[in-house]
C-alpha positions in Angstrom: -16.2 12.0 3.6 -19.0 10.2 1.8 -17.9 6.9 3.2 -18.3 7.5 6.9 -20.8 5.0 8.3 -24.3 6.1 9.4 -24.8 6.4 13.2 -27.8 4.1 13.1 -25.7 1.3 11.6 -22.8 1.8 14.0 -25.1 1.8 17.0 -26.7 -1.4 15.9 -23.3 -3.0 15.3 -22.0 -1.9 18.7 -25.0 -3.4 20.4 -24.5 -6.8 18.7 -20.9 -6.9 19.9 -21.6 -5.7 23.4 -21.4 -9.2 24.8 -17.8 -9.5 23.7 -16.6 -6.2 25.1 -15.7 -7.4 28.6 -12.0 -7.7 27.7 -11.8 -4.0 26.8 -10.2 -1.8 29.4 -10.2 2.0 29.3 -6.8 3.4 28.6 -6.1 7.1 27.9 -4.4 8.1 24.6 -0.8 9.2 24.7 -0.4 12.2 26.9 2.8 13.1 25.1 1.0 13.6 21.8 0.8 17.3 22.1 0.1 18.0 18.4 -2.6 15.4 18.1 -0.8 13.8 15.2 1.7 11.4 16.8 3.2 9.3 14.1 6.2 8.0 16.0 9.8 9.3 16.0 10.6 12.0 13.4 12.1 10.5 10.2 14.6 11.8 7.6 14.0 11.5 3.9 15.2 8.1 2.8 14.7 5.5 0.0 14.8 1.9 1.2 13.7 0.1 -2.0 12.9 0.7 -5.7 10.7 -1.9 -7.4 11.4 -2.6 -10.2 14.9 -1.2 -10.3 15.1 -1.2 -14.1 13.0 -0.4 -17.1 13.2 0.5 -20.8 15.0 3.7 -22.0 11.7 4.7 -23.6 10.3 5.3 -20.1 6.8 4.4 -18.9 7.8 2.0 -16.1 5.7 2.1 -13.0 8.2 2.2 -10.1 7.2 1.8 -6.5 9.5 3.8 -4.2 9.6 2.8 -0.6 11.2 4.9 2.1 10.3 7.5 4.7 9.3 11.1 5.3 7.5 11.4 2.0 4.6 13.9 1.6 2.2 15.1 -1.1 4.7 17.7 -2.1 7.6 15.2 -2.6 9.0 15.3 -6.2 11.0 12.6 -8.0 13.4 12.5 -10.9 15.2 9.8 -12.8 18.5 10.7 -14.5 17.8 14.4 -13.7 14.4 14.3 -15.6 11.2 14.6 -13.7 9.0 11.5 -13.5 6.2 11.5 -15.9 3.9 11.4 -12.8 4.4 11.0 -9.1 1.7 9.5 -7.0 1.8 9.9 -3.2 0.5 6.9 -1.4 1.8 7.4 2.1 4.7 8.8 4.1 6.5 5.5 3.2 5.4 5.0 -0.5 5.5 6.8 -3.8 4.9 5.7 -7.3 7.0 7.2 -10.2 6.3 6.7 -13.9 9.7 6.9 -15.4 10.5 9.5 -18.1 12.6 8.5 -21.2 16.3 8.2 -20.6 19.5 6.8 -22.0 20.5 3.1 -21.6 22.6 2.7 -18.4 22.6 3.5 -14.8 20.6 6.6 -13.6 19.9 8.2 -10.2 16.4 8.1 -8.9 16.1 11.1 -6.6 13.3 12.2 -4.4 13.2 15.7 -3.0 11.2 17.1 -0.1 11.7 20.5 1.7 15.3 20.9 0.5 16.3 17.4 1.4 17.0 14.6 -1.1 17.4 10.9 -1.2 18.9 8.8 -4.0 18.6 5.3 -5.3 19.8 3.4 -8.3 17.7 2.8 -11.4 18.9 1.2 -14.7 17.6 2.1 -18.1 17.6 -0.9 -20.5 18.0 -0.6 -24.3 14.6 -0.8 -26.0 14.0 -4.1 -27.8 14.0 -3.1 -31.5 13.0 -6.6 -32.5 16.2 -7.2 -34.6 18.3 -9.9 -33.0 21.9 -9.0 -33.9 22.9 -12.5 -33.2 21.0 -13.7 -36.3 21.6 -10.8 -38.7 24.4 -12.7 -40.3 21.9 -15.3 -41.5 20.9 -13.0 -44.4 24.5 -13.1 -45.6 25.0 -16.9 -45.4 27.8 -17.4 -47.8 28.5 -20.7 -49.5 24.7 -21.5 -49.8 23.0 -18.9 -51.8 19.9 -21.1 -51.9 19.6 -21.3 -48.1 16.3 -19.5 -47.9 15.8 -20.9 -44.4 18.6 -18.5 -43.3 18.4 -15.7 -45.8 14.8 -15.1 -44.8 15.1 -16.0 -41.1 12.4 -13.9 -39.6 12.0 -15.9 -36.4 13.9 -13.3 -34.5 13.0 -10.1 -36.3 9.4 -10.8 -35.4 10.0 -12.4 -32.0 7.0 -11.1 -30.1 8.1 -12.9 -27.0 11.0 -10.4 -26.8 9.1 -7.3 -28.0 7.7 -6.9 -24.5 11.1 -7.5 -22.7 11.3 -4.4 -20.5 9.6 -2.5 -23.2 6.4 -1.6 -21.3 6.9 -3.7 -18.2 3.4 -5.0 -18.2 4.2 -7.1 -15.1 3.8 -4.0 -12.9 0.2 -4.0 -11.6 -1.7 -0.7 -11.5 -1.9 1.2 -8.2 -5.4 1.3 -6.8 -5.6 3.6 -3.7 -8.3 2.8 -1.2 -10.7 5.7 -0.4 -11.3 5.2 3.3 -11.0 2.8 6.3 -11.2 2.8 10.1 -11.2 0.6 13.2 -14.8 0.0 14.0 -14.5 -2.0 17.3 -13.0 -2.5 19.9 -11.1 0.7 20.7 -9.2 -0.7 23.6 -8.5 -4.2 25.0 -6.4 -6.2 27.5 -4.9 -9.4 26.3 -2.6 -12.0 28.1 0.9 -12.2 26.6 1.1 -14.5 23.6 -2.7 -15.0 23.4 -5.2 -14.2 20.7 -7.0 -10.9 21.0 -10.7 -10.3 20.7 -11.8 -9.9 17.1 -11.0 -6.5 15.7 -13.5 -5.1 13.2 -12.5 -2.8 10.4 -14.6 -0.9 7.8 -13.3 -0.1 4.3 -14.8 2.0 1.4 -13.7 2.0 -2.2 -16.0 3.8 -4.7 -17.6 1.4 -7.1 -16.1 -1.7 -5.4 -17.4 -2.0 -1.8 -20.8 -0.5 -2.5 -23.7 -2.9 -2.6 -24.2 -6.5 -1.6 -21.1 -8.8 -1.0 -17.4 -8.4 -0.7 -15.7 -5.8 -2.9 -13.5 -7.6 -5.5 -9.7 -7.2 -4.9 -10.0 -5.5 -1.5 -8.0 -6.9 1.4 -7.6 -5.8 5.1 -5.1 -6.7 7.7 -4.9 -6.0 11.4 -1.5 -5.3 13.0 0.0 -4.7 16.4 3.2 -2.7 17.2 5.0 -0.8 19.8 3.2 2.0 21.7 3.3 5.3 19.7 5.2 3.7 16.7 4.5 4.2 13.0 2.9 1.1 11.4 4.3 2.1 8.0 8.0 1.9 8.9 8.1 -1.7 10.0 8.2 -3.6 13.3 4.5 -4.4 13.3 3.0 -7.9 13.0 0.1 -8.2 10.5 -2.7 -10.7 10.3 -5.0 -11.1 7.3 -8.7 -10.2 8.0 -11.8 -12.0 6.6 -14.8 -10.3 5.0 -17.6 -10.2 7.6 -20.6 -8.1 6.3 -21.8 -5.1 4.4 -22.3 -1.9 6.4 -24.2 1.3 5.5 -22.5 4.6 4.9 -24.2 8.0 5.1 -27.5 6.7 3.6 -29.3 3.8 5.3 -29.4 0.8 3.0 -26.6 2.0 0.7 -24.2 -0.8 1.9 -21.3 1.4 1.0 -18.8 -0.2 3.4 -17.4 -3.7 3.7 -16.6 -5.0 7.2 -13.7 -7.3 7.9 -12.6 -9.1 11.1 -9.7 -10.9 12.6 -7.8 -11.5 15.9 -4.1 -10.7 16.3 -1.6 -12.5 18.6 -0.5 -10.3 21.4 3.3 -10.0 22.0 4.7 -12.1 24.9 6.2 -9.1 26.7 3.8 -7.2 29.0 3.3 -3.5 28.2 1.3 -1.0 26.2 0.9 -1.5 22.4 -1.0 0.0 19.5 -3.1 -1.8 17.0 -4.4 -0.6 13.6 -6.0 -1.8 10.4 -4.6 -1.4 6.9 -6.4 -1.8 3.5 -5.2 -2.5 0.0 -7.0 -2.9 -3.4 -3.9 -3.7 -5.5 -2.6 -6.8 -3.6 -0.3 -4.9 -1.3 1.3 -2.5 -3.8 -0.1 0.3 -1.7 -1.7 0.3 1.7 -4.0 2.8 3.5 -3.4 2.8 7.3 -6.4 3.3 9.5 -7.0 4.4 13.1 -10.3 4.7 15.0 -13.4 6.1 13.4 -17.2 6.0 13.5 -19.2 6.5 16.7 -17.6 3.5 18.5 -14.0 4.7 18.6 -14.5 8.3 17.5 -12.2 10.1 15.1 -12.3 10.3 11.4 -10.4 7.1 10.4 -8.1 7.5 7.5 -9.8 10.8 6.4 -7.4 12.8 8.6 -4.4 10.5 8.2 -3.1 7.9 10.7 -2.4 9.1 14.3 -1.0 6.9 17.0 -3.2 8.8 19.5 -6.3 7.5 17.7 -5.0 3.9 17.2 -6.4 0.9 19.1 -4.9 0.6 22.5 -3.8 -2.8 23.8 -2.5 -3.6 27.3 -0.6 -6.9 27.4 -0.4 -8.5 30.8 
């Protein structure tokens, strides 16, 4: 856990923000969370989206599979053939690199603990670069001297088509974030429909957030949702956070972490809610969900996964 902030930095940060902590109200974590890993209602294995839903028969398409009840042991196949690789991002996201297949429809199947879920994927014919619509040009009868047609290479070398579903370069690479946590505050009380106190989140991505300045390509959002619900499965409202400062990790002066801040708008209905932070380094292709961490809120942040019992606690009145 090389990215966990140093105690001296956290203590200093907490002292700076102490003047804005009057809105925080103590609130116990969920007493019903007997296993310490409350992630909301239990879910069944399901696929809700496949993006993109088609790719070349030669394989190699990066497919983002969204759903639920995934784990690091979840496997995936396309057309009965194992994906070239499967990357587990979260309980709601997987990435499959498609294997070669035959042109036409194929089932994309994820399997976990004896359960399966299926979605549609279409293999497209590989672009061979020979446009059959123009092959007759080489046999243009009635004008044997028509070299413009007999040597028509404008389609056989059409590089604008050579990439059509050939390698699907439009799919950006997945860049998992290493670590993040809610730094402060851990609890708060907010009038219904009003803006909350600023929430501060820390993020670490090796080689990106280290050093002076904002890590390139990193984004954080703060979200609020129902008490003891899972932020990955929808129903949460998310607000973009702004880069605030560099923060030390284990070694004073290493500036390993980037700190972000933003306020969320509280729901209008009174009640208890959870808030959390999520981080991405691939423009939302994958998200790392973060609960409390550091000395301010305790816990290990994303290092031990997301738990509703360690989320920020908001009372709306």
